[in-house]
C-alpha positions as CSV (number, residue, x, y, z in Angstrom):
1,M,0.0,0.0,0.0
2,T,1.4,3.4,-1.0
3,I,1.8,6.3,1.4
4,S,-1.0,8.2,-0.3
5,K,-3.4,5.3,0.2
6,I,-2.5,5.0,3.8
7,L,-3.1,8.7,4.3
8,V,-6.5,8.3,2.6
9,V,-7.4,5.4,4.9
10,L,-6.3,7.5,7.9
11,F,-8.4,10.5,6.8
12,L,-11.4,8.2,6.3
13,T,-11.1,6.7,9.7
14,A,-10.9,10.1,11.3
15,F,-13.7,11.4,9.3
16,T,-16.1,8.5,10.2
17,T,-15.2,8.0,13.8
18,S,-14.2,11.2,15.3
19,S,-16.2,14.3,16.4
20,W,-14.3,16.4,13.8
21,A,-16.6,19.2,12.6
22,G,-16.6,20.0,8.9
23,E,-19.1,21.8,6.7
24,M,-22.6,20.1,7.0
25,V,-25.2,21.0,4.4
26,S,-28.6,19.4,3.8
27,S,-30.8,18.8,0.6
28,P,-32.1,20.7,-1.3
29,S,-29.7,23.5,-0.7
30,P,-27.4,24.7,-3.6
31,A,-24.4,23.5,-1.7
32,Y,-25.8,20.0,-1.2
33,L,-26.7,19.8,-5.0
34,Q,-23.2,21.0,-5.9
35,K,-21.5,18.3,-3.8
36,A,-24.0,15.6,-4.9
37,N,-23.2,16.4,-8.5
38,L,-19.5,16.3,-7.8
39,L,-19.5,12.9,-6.5
40,S,-21.9,11.7,-9.1
41,R,-19.6,12.8,-11.8
42,S,-16.6,11.3,-10.1
43,L,-18.4,7.9,-9.8
44,M,-19.4,7.9,-13.4
45,M,-15.8,8.6,-14.5
46,S,-14.6,5.6,-12.4
47,S,-14.9,1.9,-13.0
48,G,-14.0,-1.5,-11.5
49,E,-14.9,-3.5,-8.5
50,I,-15.3,-2.3,-4.9
51,K,-13.8,-4.2,-2.1
52,I,-16.7,-5.3,0.1
53,S,-17.1,-7.2,3.4
54,D,-20.9,-7.9,2.9
55,R,-22.4,-9.1,-0.2
56,K,-25.4,-6.9,0.2
57,I,-23.3,-3.9,-0.6
58,P,-22.9,-3.1,-4.3
59,G,-19.7,-4.7,-5.6
60,S,-18.9,-2.4,-8.5
61,V,-18.7,1.3,-9.1
62,K,-21.6,1.0,-11.7
63,T,-24.0,-0.4,-9.1
64,A,-22.8,2.1,-6.5
65,T,-23.3,4.9,-8.9
66,A,-27.0,3.8,-9.5
67,L,-27.6,3.4,-5.7
68,F,-26.2,6.9,-5.2
69,K,-28.4,8.5,-7.8
70,K,-31.4,6.7,-6.3
71,V,-31.0,7.6,-2.7
72,C,-28.8,10.8,-2.6
73,E,-29.6,12.8,-5.7
74,P,-32.7,14.9,-5.0
75,S,-35.7,13.9,-7.1
76,M,-39.5,14.1,-7.1
77,D,-39.5,10.6,-5.7
78,N,-37.2,11.2,-2.6
79,Y,-37.2,15.0,-2.0
80,R,-39.1,14.6,1.3
81,Y,-36.5,12.3,2.9
82,S,-33.5,13.5,4.9
83,K,-30.2,13.9,2.9
84,S,-27.1,15.6,4.1
85,V,-23.4,15.8,3.4
86,E,-20.4,16.6,5.5
87,S,-17.3,17.7,3.6
88,K,-13.6,18.4,4.4
89,T,-10.8,19.5,2.2
90,D,-7.1,20.3,2.7
91,G,-6.5,21.4,-0.9
92,E,-5.3,18.0,-2.0
93,I,-7.9,15.6,-0.8
94,T,-11.7,16.3,-0.5
95,L,-13.7,14.0,1.8
96,L,-17.4,13.7,1.4
97,N,-19.7,11.9,3.9
98,F,-23.3,11.6,2.5
99,Q,-26.1,10.2,4.7
100,C,-29.2,9.8,2.8
101,E,-32.7,8.3,3.7
102,T,-35.3,6.9,1.5
103,R,-38.1,4.4,1.9
104,E,-38.4,1.0,0.2
105,D,-41.5,1.4,-2.1
106,I,-43.7,-1.5,-0.9
107,S,-42.7,-2.2,2.8
108,G,-42.3,1.4,3.6
109,R,-39.4,0.7,5.9
110,P,-36.9,3.5,6.4
111,E,-33.6,2.9,4.7
112,T,-30.4,4.8,5.3
113,V,-27.2,4.5,3.3
114,Q,-24.0,6.3,3.9
115,F,-21.4,7.1,1.2
116,V,-17.9,8.1,2.4
117,A,-15.7,9.1,-0.5
118,S,-12.3,10.8,-1.0
119,L,-11.4,12.7,-4.2
120,D,-8.1,14.1,-5.3
121,K,-7.7,17.8,-6.3
122,Y,-8.8,16.8,-9.9
123,N,-12.0,15.3,-8.4
124,I,-11.0,11.8,-9.2
125,L,-12.3,9.2,-6.9
126,L,-9.6,7.7,-4.6
127,D,-11.6,5.7,-2.2
128,L,-15.3,4.8,-1.5
129,Q,-17.0,3.2,1.4
130,I,-20.7,2.4,1.6
131,L,-22.1,1.9,5.1
132,Q,-25.4,1.3,6.9
133,L,-26.9,-0.3,3.9
134,N,-30.1,-2.3,4.4
135,S,-30.7,-5.3,2.3
136,S,-33.8,-4.0,0.5
137,L,-31.8,-1.2,-1.1
138,A,-29.0,-3.3,-2.5
139,D,-29.6,-6.9,-1.8
140,S,-27.7,-10.0,-2.9
141,R,-28.6,-11.4,-6.4
142,E,-26.6,-14.6,-5.9
143,F,-28.7,-17.5,-7.0
144,N,-27.4,-20.3,-4.9
145,L,-29.1,-23.5,-3.8
146,E,-30.7,-22.0,-0.8
147,E,-32.1,-19.1,-2.8
148,G,-33.3,-21.4,-5.5
149,G,-35.2,-23.4,-2.9
150,E,-36.9,-20.3,-1.6
151,V,-37.9,-19.3,-5.1
152,F,-39.3,-22.7,-5.7
153,V,-41.4,-22.4,-2.5
154,A,-42.6,-18.9,-3.6
155,V,-43.6,-20.2,-7.0
156,A,-45.4,-23.2,-5.5
157,A,-47.2,-20.9,-3.1
158,G,-48.2,-18.6,-5.9
159,T,-49.5,-21.5,-8.0
160,L,-51.6,-22.9,-5.1
161,A,-53.0,-19.5,-4.3
162,S,-53.8,-18.7,-7.9
163,G,-55.6,-22.1,-8.3
164,L,-57.6,-21.6,-5.0
165,L,-58.5,-18.0,-6.1
166,A,-59.7,-19.1,-9.5
167,K,-61.6,-21.9,-8.0
168,G,-63.5,-19.4,-5.8
169,I,-64.2,-17.0,-8.6
170,Y,-65.1,-19.6,-11.2
171,P,-66.6,-22.6,-9.4
172,D,-66.9,-25.8,-11.4
173,Q,-64.7,-24.3,-14.2
174,N,-61.6,-26.3,-14.1
175,D,-60.3,-24.7,-17.3
176,K,-60.2,-21.3,-15.6
177,V,-58.2,-22.8,-12.7
178,L,-55.8,-24.2,-15.2
179,H,-55.4,-20.7,-16.9
180,A,-54.7,-19.1,-13.5
181,I,-52.0,-21.7,-12.7
182,V,-50.3,-21.2,-16.0
183,G,-50.5,-17.4,-15.6
184,S,-49.0,-17.7,-12.1
185,L,-46.1,-19.8,-13.4
186,I,-45.4,-17.5,-16.3
187,A,-45.5,-14.4,-14.1
188,S,-43.4,-15.8,-11.2
189,S,-40.7,-17.2,-13.7
190,S,-40.6,-13.9,-15.5
191,A,-40.2,-11.9,-12.3
192,A,-37.5,-14.3,-11.0
193,I,-35.5,-14.2,-14.3
194,A,-35.8,-10.4,-14.5
195,Y,-34.5,-10.0,-10.8
196,Y,-31.8,-12.6,-10.9
197,G,-30.7,-12.6,-14.4
198,F,-31.0,-9.1,-15.6
199,D,-30.3,-7.0,-12.4
200,V,-33.8,-5.4,-12.4
201,S,-35.1,-4.0,-9.2
202,K,-37.6,-5.8,-7.1
203,N,-40.6,-3.6,-8.0
204,K,-39.8,-3.6,-11.7
205,S,-39.4,-7.4,-11.6
206,F,-42.9,-7.6,-10.0
207,W,-44.4,-5.5,-12.8
208,I,-42.6,-7.5,-15.4
209,G,-44.2,-10.6,-13.9
210,V,-47.7,-9.1,-13.8
211,A,-47.3,-7.9,-17.4
212,S,-46.1,-11.3,-18.6
213,G,-49.1,-13.1,-17.0
214,I,-51.6,-10.6,-18.6
215,I,-50.0,-10.6,-22.0
216,A,-49.8,-14.5,-22.0
217,G,-53.6,-14.6,-21.3
218,I,-54.3,-12.1,-24.2
219,L,-52.0,-13.8,-26.7
220,K,-53.7,-17.2,-25.9
221,E,-57.1,-15.8,-26.7
222,V,-55.8,-14.1,-29.9
223,Y,-54.4,-17.6,-30.9
224,D,-57.7,-19.2,-30.2
225,S,-59.5,-16.6,-32.2
226,H,-57.5,-17.8,-35.3
227,H,-58.2,-21.4,-34.6
228,R,-61.8,-21.5,-33.8
229,D,-62.1,-24.9,-35.3
230,K,-60.2,-26.4,-32.3
231,H,-60.4,-23.6,-29.6
232,T,-63.1,-21.5,-28.0
233,V,-62.6,-17.9,-27.4
234,D,-63.5,-16.8,-23.9
235,S,-62.4,-13.4,-22.4
236,Q,-62.7,-14.8,-19.0
237,D,-59.9,-17.2,-19.8
238,A,-57.6,-14.2,-20.3
239,V,-59.0,-12.7,-17.1
240,A,-58.2,-15.9,-15.2
241,T,-54.7,-16.0,-16.6
242,G,-54.1,-12.4,-15.5
243,I,-55.4,-13.1,-12.1
244,G,-52.8,-16.0,-11.7
245,G,-50.2,-13.6,-13.1
246,V,-50.8,-11.0,-10.4
247,T,-50.9,-13.6,-7.7
248,G,-47.7,-15.4,-8.8
249,A,-45.8,-12.1,-9.3
250,F,-46.9,-11.0,-5.8
251,M,-45.6,-14.1,-4.2
252,I,-42.2,-13.7,-5.8
253,R,-42.1,-10.0,-4.8
254,F,-42.9,-11.1,-1.2
255,K,-40.1,-13.6,-1.4
256,F,-37.6,-10.8,-2.4
257,E,-38.2,-9.1,0.9
258,F,-36.7,-12.0,2.9
């Protein structure tokens, strides 16, 4: 480790653990906006992996940048939540300590994330620490055996719930129950693939699942309308598939919370 890196670590340690008083500004003041834009530009100019001790923390500069924009940059979605930054500079190194609060969309739980960054005199990122990060903001996407088992349970629960719901809405119509089960399987699979395979957020994955189930139901009826010699067109089949899609996607979204 070079002397400059050792100094950066020492500065960061003093910055985060001592009672040292620097300039503290809060959103949406112009000073806060200026410092948020400064770190955002520095992050976007950087690349590579971040050394982490907890797999819940973003492991690359790219994902860290996305998280910073989500929780620390003022927007119409998060303007009412507390955001502040404490800064210090000695002319060579600038230290920025952002503490930003937001709320996870569905659960409503408060989430706080702390970005501690050091920049050189050219505003190039030297070091970045992400602290106090709750799992619903930047959770693990690792699809291991345990995670796969939990997804399987969620899919099974969605399938069962969809079948029972369709049975209650359409008594003595087993074809509607089948449509709901298929819709649930399509939706839950689509949501899980979007979340684990394409790094899509929990909520977007949920809506992708819902849309997949509904679209599948519509396409099936379109197909039936072009093959009336073998199939019967029934708009309630599409409704049943959509009901299953919503139920299955909800079960997967519920699983993402745990």
